Structure formats: C-alpha cells, structure tokens
C-alpha positions in Angstrom: 58.7 129.2 122.8 61.9 128.2 122.8 64.6 129.1 119.9 65.3 125.4 119.4 63.1 124.9 117.2 64.1 127.7 114.7 68.0 127.1 114.7 68.1 124.1 112.5 70.2 122.3 114.3 70.5 118.7 114.1 72.6 115.9 115.4 75.1 114.3 113.6 74.0 110.4 113.6 77.6 109.5 111.6 79.7 110.0 109.0 78.1 111.8 105.7 78.4 110.0 102.4 81.4 112.7 101.5 83.3 111.5 104.1 82.9 108.0 103.8 83.9 107.8 100.3 86.9 110.0 101.0 87.8 107.1 103.3 87.2 103.9 101.2 88.9 105.9 97.8 85.8 106.5 96.1 86.3 109.3 93.7 83.6 111.9 91.9 84.2 110.3 88.6 84.7 106.7 89.9 83.2 103.5 87.6 81.1 101.3 90.0 81.4 97.9 88.8 79.0 94.7 89.4 80.4 91.1 87.9 79.4 87.2 88.7 81.9 85.0 87.6 82.1 81.3 87.9 79.2 81.9 91.2 81.7 84.4 92.4 80.4 88.1 92.8 82.8 90.8 92.0 81.6 94.4 93.3 83.5 97.5 93.6 84.7 100.3 91.9 87.5 101.4 89.2 89.1 105.1 89.4 90.3 106.3 86.3 93.5 108.4 85.7 94.5 111.7 85.0 95.9 110.7 81.5 94.0 109.9 78.7 94.8 107.5 75.8 92.0 108.8 73.4 89.7 112.1 74.6 87.7 110.6 76.9 89.1 107.3 77.9 92.0 107.4 80.2 95.2 105.2 80.0 94.8 103.1 83.3 91.9 102.8 86.0 92.8 101.9 89.9 90.6 99.0 90.4 88.7 98.0 94.6 86.7 95.0 94.8 85.3 94.3 98.0 86.8 98.2 99.5 90.4 96.8 98.9 92.8 97.9 95.9 93.4 95.2 93.4 96.2 96.8 91.4 96.4 99.3 88.0 94.9 98.2 84.9 95.5 99.2 81.8 95.4 97.9 78.0 98.6 96.6 76.1 98.7 95.3 73.2 98.3 92.0 74.2 95.1 92.5 76.1 94.2 93.9 79.6 97.5 93.7 82.3 97.5 94.8 86.1 100.3 95.9 88.5 99.1 93.1 90.7 98.8 89.5 90.5 94.6 88.7 88.9 93.0 86.2 87.6 93.3 87.0 83.7 89.5 85.8 83.1 88.4 88.0 85.7 90.8 91.2 84.5 89.4 90.5 80.9 85.7 91.0 82.3 86.3 93.8 83.7 88.0 95.2 80.9 84.8 94.2 79.0 82.9 96.2 81.4 84.9 99.3 80.8 84.8 99.0 77.6 81.0 98.6 77.1 81.0 101.5 79.7 83.2 104.1 77.4 80.9 103.0 74.4 
C-alpha cells in the first residue's frame, strides 16, 4: 500500500473562510445585519471601532451593505449620522439594530 493514503494531503479547492473574510473586510468581531425596508433587503455587516463610548460599546461602526463600504456611522446628539450619504430611514434602522444588539 502506498503512502499517499497516510499523508493527510488534500487538494485545496478554493479560498478558506478566513481568506474570504480578509478580502471582504469582515473582522472577527463584526456584527452581521439583515433588515428589510420598503420591500428592499439590506444585508451586510458592521465593524466596530476600537474606541469605546462606554465599556463594551464602540463609538463608531464601519457599515458594509452587499459587500461594499457604505460609510462610518456614529451616534450624535441629533441621532445617527454617517460619513457618506445614506437615507436617514435606513440609518435609523441600522442604529436601532445596533441598540438591540448591545442590550
């Protein structure tokens, strides 16, 4: 019997999950999000910043929908704000999702 059965070698069929995550921007502490507003589905993830507003709650989040960067969101005195132009209804829905996540 040849040794090829005992080597443990397997062919690599594609990128690993870690390699796909590195390319797409997903981090280990990312929060996945799926919301539906006005018959449109939004799915993606949020990467929390390193800075924290309170222990355990980050100051801002990088928002990704459909694998594309949508901006950095943060909570301001007048509500949720984003570094890029996003519909306020969508931004408030994402903010409410985050508040529920951290409760």
